[in-house]
C-alpha positions in Angstrom: -17.4 -7.9 -27.1 -20.2 -7.8 -24.5 -19.6 -6.7 -21.0 -19.9 -10.2 -19.4 -17.4 -11.7 -21.7 -15.0 -8.8 -21.3 -15.3 -9.1 -17.5 -14.6 -12.8 -17.5 -11.5 -12.4 -19.8 -10.3 -9.6 -17.6 -10.6 -11.7 -14.5 -8.9 -14.6 -16.2 -6.0 -12.4 -17.1 -5.7 -11.0 -13.6 -5.9 -14.5 -12.1 -3.1 -15.6 -14.4 -1.0 -12.6 -13.5 -1.4 -12.9 -9.7 -0.6 -16.7 -10.0 3.0 -15.7 -11.1 3.5 -13.7 -7.9 3.2 -15.5 -4.5 2.9 -12.2 -2.5 -0.6 -11.6 -4.0 -3.8 -13.6 -3.7 -6.3 -14.4 -6.4 -8.5 -11.4 -7.4 -12.0 -11.3 -5.7 -14.9 -9.5 -7.3 -17.5 -8.0 -5.0 -21.1 -7.5 -5.8 -20.6 -3.7 -6.4 -18.0 -4.5 -9.1 -14.9 -3.8 -7.1 -11.9 -6.1 -7.6 -9.7 -6.7 -4.7 -6.2 -8.3 -4.9 -4.7 -8.8 -1.4 -1.1 -8.6 -0.5 0.2 -11.5 1.6 -0.2 -10.7 5.3 3.5 -11.3 6.0 4.5 -8.8 3.3 2.0 -6.3 4.6 3.5 -6.6 8.1 7.0 -6.2 6.7 6.0 -3.0 4.9 4.3 -1.6 8.0 7.5 -2.3 10.0 9.6 -0.5 7.4 7.3 2.5 7.2 7.2 2.8 11.1 11.0 2.7 11.2 11.3 5.3 8.5 8.7 7.6 10.3 10.7 7.2 13.5 14.0 8.2 12.0 12.3 11.1 10.1 10.8 12.5 13.3 14.1 12.2 15.1 16.1 13.9 12.3 13.4 16.7 12.1 13.7 17.4 15.8 17.5 17.6 15.5 17.5 20.2 12.7 15.6 22.9 14.8 18.2 25.3 16.2 17.7 26.3 19.8 16.2 29.7 19.9 13.6 32.0 21.5 10.0 31.6 20.8 7.9 34.8 20.6 8.5 38.4 19.6 11.7 40.2 20.1 11.1 43.6 21.7 
């Protein structure tokens, strides 16, 4: 199987796969050969909000764990 045929079959399989899932767009091939499959913008925003919320809680809990104490050397 030559490279062009293999690439076209691969792209057809990717297109068929992404057609099953509404959260993903059809694959795009760039001139350098990279293939990009984009996530739906609404889903992307939802993930960013979830990650931001998790980071906020993580920072809050991390600050609560530290016991009050002295900083520096004990002499």
